[in-house]
N, C-alpha and C positions, 0 to 999 in steps of 0.2 A: 451514576449509570455505569454499566460494564461494557460500553462500546467505545470504539476509538476510530479516528481517521488517521491514516498514515500517509505521509507525503514523500514521494521520491520523484526525481526528474532524470530522464534518460536523454541520450544524444540523438536517438532516432525513434521514429514512430514504431518501427518494427520491433525494437527492443522493448518499448513500453507495452505493446500489444502482447509480446511473448510473456512478459512478467504477469500481466493482467490475466491472460488465459490460464497460466499455471495456477495462480492463486484461486481463480474461479473453479477450475476443474477439480482442484484438490479441496474445495470448500473451505479455503482459508479466508475468503472474502465473499461478501454478498454482492459487492459492486465495486468497480474500478472506473473512475472517470479519467479521461486522458485529454489534456489541453495543450495546444502548441503555445509556447511562451518564449519571450526573449529574456535571457538571464545575464546579469552582470555580476561578477564576483572576483575576489582576489584569489589567485592560485600561483603558488611559488613566487610570490613577490610582485606579480604583475596583475593589473586589472584586465580581466578577460570579458568577452561578450560572445554569447553563442545562442543559437536556436536550440531549444530543448522541448521535451514533452513531459509535462507535469502529470503525475498519476496521483489521484486521491483515492485511497483504498479504504473502504468501510468494512470493519470487522469487530471482533470481540477482543477485549483486553487479553484474555487468556490465550489468544492465538498469536500475540505479538511476536514472540521469539521465533515461531515457525515462519511467519511472514518475513521477518528480518532475515532469516537464513535463506529463504528463496531469493529475496532481493540481492543479497550479497553474492550468492552463487551465480545468478544470471546477469548481473549488472556488469557493464563494460568499464565503469569508472573505478579508479583506484580508491576513491573515498565517496561512495554514493550518499546522496542526501537521504536520510531516513529520519523523519521527524514525526512525532505523535501528538495529536490533540485529543483530549477527552471529548466525547459527545456528552454534554451535560443535560440535554433535553432534545426531544424530537417528537414527531407525530407518532402516536401509538401504532397506527397502521404500518408505518415505515419500520419502526423498531421491531414490531412483531415479525415483519417480513425478514429483516436482518437476522433476527434470532432463528427463524426457520431455516434460512440459508446457511448459517454457520453453527447452529446449535448442536447438531448431532456429533460433530467432530470432537467437541469438548467431552461429551459423554464417552465416546470411543477411546479418547486418550486417557481418561480417568480409569477406565476398566482394564488398562494394561498393567 
């Protein structure tokens, strides 16, 4: 399938919503879900713990580089989490909707 989910986590809900809004307005994503999470991770040799907001971004594989650019430009972290999982299957209705919400931008980019 040609669709993906991109994961990123931000330090504030406001940052998560700003990234989500930009991706949706620019039609780089069909949906962004935002969840409060507790993250534990190693950073600069120490174990850290923080409240974060996990964004799950649904989009097309062909839009990944543009989504990554938006995240990097808008994110407050030095090294933002940007992970991708292929969508291997899904309901036809949902995939059709995702195609409709993100499809036209691919055609526009190819025509340049």
